[in-house]
C-alpha positions in Angstrom: -6.6 -8.4 20.3 -3.6 -6.1 19.0 -4.8 -4.3 15.8 -1.3 -4.9 14.4 -2.2 -8.8 14.6 -5.7 -8.9 13.3 -8.0 -7.5 11.1 -11.7 -6.3 11.2 -14.6 -8.6 10.5 -15.8 -5.9 8.0 -12.5 -6.7 5.8 -13.4 -10.4 6.2 -16.8 -10.0 4.7 -15.7 -7.9 1.9 -13.3 -10.8 1.3 -15.8 -13.2 1.0 -17.8 -11.4 -1.2 -16.6 -13.5 -4.5 -17.6 -16.6 -2.6 -20.9 -15.7 -1.8 -21.4 -14.4 -5.4 -20.9 -18.2 -6.4 -23.2 -19.5 -3.7 -20.6 -21.1 -1.9 -21.8 -22.8 1.5 -19.7 -20.3 3.7 -20.8 -21.9 7.0 -19.6 -25.5 5.6 -16.2 -23.5 4.2 -15.9 -22.2 7.8 -16.3 -25.5 9.7 -14.2 -27.5 7.6 -11.7 -24.5 7.9 -12.1 -24.9 11.8 -13.1 -21.3 11.9 -16.8 -22.0 13.2 -16.6 -19.2 15.6 -16.7 -17.1 12.6 -20.3 -17.9 11.7 -21.7 -15.7 14.6 -19.7 -12.9 13.9 -20.0 -12.7 10.4 -23.9 -13.2 10.8 -24.3 -10.3 13.2 -24.1 -7.2 11.0 -23.7 -4.7 14.4 -20.5 -6.9 15.3 -17.0 -5.2 14.8 -14.8 -7.4 16.4 -11.4 -8.4 14.9 -10.2 -11.8 13.6 -6.6 -12.6 13.9 -4.6 -12.6 10.8 -3.5 -16.3 11.3 -7.1 -17.2 11.3 -7.3 -14.9 8.2 -4.6 -16.3 6.5 -6.4 -20.1 6.7 -9.8 -18.7 5.5 -7.9 -17.2 2.4 -6.3 -20.5 1.5 -9.6 -22.2 2.0 -11.3 -19.9 -0.2 -8.7 -20.3 -3.2 -8.8 -23.9 -2.8 -12.3 -24.3 -2.9 -12.8 -21.7 -5.9 -9.8 -22.7 -7.6 -9.3 -19.1 -7.9 -6.4 -16.9 -6.2 -8.5 -13.8 -7.0 -11.4 -15.2 -4.4 -14.1 -14.9 -7.2 -13.9 -11.2 -7.8 -13.1 -11.5 -11.6 -14.9 -12.7 -14.6 -11.7 -15.5 -15.4 -10.5 -17.4 -12.0 -6.8 -16.6 -11.7 -5.6 -20.3 -11.5 -3.6 -21.7 -8.3 -0.3 -21.1 -8.7 -1.0 -17.7 -10.7 1.3 -15.7 -8.5 3.7 -18.3 -8.1 4.4 -18.7 -12.0 4.8 -14.8 -11.9 7.2 -14.5 -9.5 9.4 -17.0 -11.2 8.9 -14.6 -14.4 10.0 -11.6 -12.4 12.8 -13.1 -10.3 15.5 -12.5 -13.0 14.4 -8.8 -13.9 17.3 -7.5 -12.8 15.9 -4.3 -10.9 12.4 -3.5 -9.7 11.3 -1.4 -12.8 11.8 -4.6 -14.8 9.8 -6.4 -12.0 6.9 -4.2 -12.1 6.4 -4.1 -15.8 7.0 -8.2 -16.0 4.3 -8.5 -13.3 1.8 -6.3 -15.3 2.6 -7.7 -18.4 1.8 -11.3 -17.0 -1.1 -10.3 -15.0 -2.5 -8.6 -18.3 -2.4 -12.2 -20.1 -3.7 -14.1 -17.1 -7.0 -11.6 -16.8 -9.6 -9.6 -19.0 -10.6 -7.7 -16.0 -7.2 -6.8 -14.1 -4.6 -5.0 -15.3 -1.8 -3.0 -13.7 0.3 -0.1 -14.9 3.5 1.7 -14.1 4.0 5.1 -14.9 6.8 7.6 -14.1 7.1 11.4 -14.2 10.0 13.8 -12.7 11.0 12.1 -9.2 8.0 10.1 -9.1 6.8 6.3 -9.8 3.1 5.5 -9.8 1.4 2.0 -9.6 -2.1 1.7 -10.5 -4.5 -0.9 -10.5 -7.4 -1.0 -13.0 -10.2 -3.4 -11.9 -13.3 -3.8 -13.8 -15.2 -5.0 -11.4 -17.0 -7.3 -13.4 -19.6 -8.7 -10.9 -20.0 -5.2 -9.0 -18.9 -6.6 -5.7 -17.6 -4.1 -3.0 -13.8 -3.8 -4.1 -12.1 -2.7 -1.1 -10.8 -6.0 0.0 -9.5 -6.9 -3.9 -7.7 -3.6 -4.5 -6.3 -3.4 -0.9 -5.1 -6.9 -1.5 -3.0 -6.1 -4.6 -1.7 -3.2 -3.2 -0.5 -5.3 -0.1 0.8 -8.0 -2.4 2.7 -5.6 -4.5 4.0 -3.9 -2.2 5.1 -6.4 0.2 6.7 -8.3 -2.8 8.5 -5.3 -4.0 10.2 -4.6 -0.6 11.0 -8.4 -0.8 12.5 -8.2 -3.8 14.8 -5.3 -3.4 15.2 -6.4 0.3 14.5 -2.7 1.5 11.1 -1.2 2.9 9.6 1.4 0.4 8.5 4.9 1.7 5.1 5.7 0.0 4.2 8.8 -0.8 0.2 8.3 -1.0 -2.2 6.0 -2.3 -5.2 6.6 -3.5 -8.8 4.2 -3.8 -11.6 4.3 -6.2 -13.8 2.8 -3.4 -15.4 4.8 -0.7 -13.8 5.1 2.7 -14.7 2.0 4.5 -15.8 1.6 8.0 -12.4 0.5 8.9 -10.5 3.8 7.6 -7.9 3.5 10.9 -6.5 0.3 9.4 -5.1 2.1 6.2 -2.7 4.1 8.1 -0.9 1.0 9.6 -1.0 -1.0 6.4 0.1 2.1 4.4 2.2 4.9 6.3 1.3 7.6 3.9 -2.0 10.1 3.1 -4.9 8.2 1.9 -7.5 9.4 -0.7 -11.0 7.6 -0.9 -13.5 8.1 -4.0 -10.7 8.9 -6.1 -10.6 8.9 -9.7 -8.3 6.1 -9.8 -6.3 3.2 -7.6 -2.8 4.2 -7.3 0.4 4.1 -5.0 2.9 6.7 -5.2 6.7 6.0 -4.4 10.0 7.6 -5.5 11.3 6.6 -8.7 14.7 6.5 -7.4 13.7 2.6 -5.9 13.0 1.6 -9.4 16.2 1.1 -10.4 17.2 -0.6 -7.3 18.7 -4.3 -8.3 16.9 -7.7 -7.4 18.5 -8.8 -4.3 16.7 -12.1 -4.5 17.2 -15.2 -7.0 15.6 -18.5 -7.7 16.9 -20.2 -4.7 15.5 -17.7 -2.2 12.2 -17.5 -4.3 11.3 -21.3 -3.4 10.8 -21.0 0.3 9.5 -17.6 -0.2 6.7 -19.1 -2.2 6.3 -22.2 -0.3 4.0 -19.7 2.3 2.9 -17.0 -0.5 0.9 -15.3 -1.3 -1.3 -15.9 1.8 2.0 -14.6 3.5 1.8 -11.6 1.9 -1.9 -11.3 2.3 -2.0 -11.8 5.6 0.1 -8.6 6.3 -2.9 -6.3 6.5 -0.9 -5.2 9.6 1.5 -2.2 10.6 4.2 -1.3 8.5 7.1 -2.1 11.5 9.7 -0.6 9.4 11.8 2.4 11.0 10.6 4.6 8.0 7.0 3.5 8.3 6.9 4.3 12.0 8.8 7.8 11.8 6.5 8.4 8.8 3.2 7.5 11.1 4.7 10.0 13.8 4.9 12.9 11.6 1.5 11.9 9.7 -0.4 12.7 12.8 1.2 16.1 12.4 0.5 16.3 8.7 -2.6 19.0 8.9 -0.8 20.8 11.1 2.6 22.3 9.0 3.9 24.4 11.9 3.9 21.5 14.3 5.5 19.1 11.6 8.6 21.5 11.3 9.0 22.0 14.7 9.2 18.2 15.3 12.8 17.4 16.2 14.4 14.4 15.4 15.2 14.1 19.0 11.5 14.2 19.8 10.5 11.5 17.3 13.4 9.3 19.1 12.3 9.8 22.3 8.3 8.8 21.2 9.8 5.9 19.8 11.7 5.1 23.1 15.1 4.9 21.0 18.2 6.7 20.9 18.7 9.2 18.2 22.0 7.0 17.2 19.6 3.7 16.9 16.9 5.5 14.7 19.2 7.5 12.6 21.3 4.0 11.8 18.1 1.9 11.2 16.8 4.4 8.7 19.9 4.2 6.7 20.2 0.7 6.7 16.6 1.1 4.9 18.0 4.1 2.9 15.9 6.5 4.1 16.7 9.8 6.5 14.7 11.7 8.7 15.0 14.7 6.3 13.6 12.8 3.6 10.8 11.7 5.2 10.0 14.9 6.4 10.0 16.4 2.7 7.9 13.5 1.2 5.0 14.9 3.3 6.0 18.6 2.3 5.9 17.4 -1.0 2.9 15.8 -0.7 1.2 18.6 1.0 2.6 21.0 -1.5 1.1 18.9 -4.6 -2.4 19.1 -2.6 -2.4 22.4 -2.4 -1.2 23.0 -5.7 -4.0 21.1 -7.2 -7.2 21.5 -5.1 -6.7 25.0 -4.1 -6.1 28.6 -5.8 -3.2 29.7 -3.2 -0.9 31.8 -4.5 2.9 30.1 -4.6 3.7 32.7 -1.9 0.8 31.4 0.0 1.9 28.0 -0.5 5.2 28.3 0.6 4.5 30.0 4.1 1.9 27.4 5.0 4.8 24.9 4.4 7.2 26.6 6.6 9.5 28.3 3.7 10.8 32.1 4.4 10.1 32.7 0.7 8.6 31.6 -2.4 11.8 31.2 -4.3 12.9 28.8 -1.7 10.1 26.6 -2.0 10.3 26.7 -5.7 13.6 25.0 -5.3 12.8 22.6 -3.1 9.6 21.6 -4.9 11.6 21.2 -8.2 14.2 18.9 -6.4 11.2 17.1 -5.2 9.3 16.7 -8.7 11.4 18.0 -11.3 8.8 20.6 -12.1 8.5 24.3 -10.8 5.5 24.6 -8.8 3.6 26.9 -11.5 4.2 24.0 -14.3 2.9 21.5 -11.9 -0.2 23.2 -11.3 -0.5 23.8 -15.1 0.0 20.3 -15.8 -2.4 19.1 -13.4 -5.6 21.5 -14.2 
């Protein structure tokens, strides 16, 4: 089964944690949903097979209906069926993505005591944080990853444009299926971090909402499972190019020498086609490379005692002054000021 059309059984086990805590008869739930074949896979701890996204969607819908809870039993108070839909009605007239995210955060805050969303802005970056109290101390990899998938895919739908993610961090430890994350989120990942957060370019927040109450109705007819079942590869051109470059992220020299022509060849497309599709998505090859260099620079400034000159050389700059100018353009801070504020 193709990975981009399926999820690992380990993720399914994580999704069922809330139902198991409430003593739901999982075998009966699977039988009634036409998914009886999953019983053997779930009961075999050594099984590492995959489940189709269609079947995963059926299972999610069955859990929500059985529990009366769109959080799958992970929160202290259920998110009643329809919560997501009403939130979308509340944000569809927001005007731009910033107001939509702020409204969605306020809405979720009213519905739950255990889950809050927070939007922070600094320099050229925007950061969406997920605060989860995890009242039942369950494996939170599914619920946190799900919320990120939903909010990122929802944001892309609202502005009718793919979002180029800079990096994403998770509080939970690296799960047994780490290879899934680069496909879902084409950006650097961190596990066992201090916060759950996804970082993207701040300019996206000002983009206007392209949807309206009329387009919302058909969207909601298959949501939120239509979003959740996008535990799959980001097939946008931006995502594909970024994944190719990410394979060289730890090898800065190779990254810098990776030409646009070579990327197009790996994608089996002409440079004209790749450039046009990136432009349609509001992106460019240089912007994607810069986002990776910026992330690498921030990591080196935060985690290492390298001098600015050393970091500039590692990133392929001929002199520290050129690196400093580029870094300030990317983040709004000089390298020294950025390092000082993150100490």
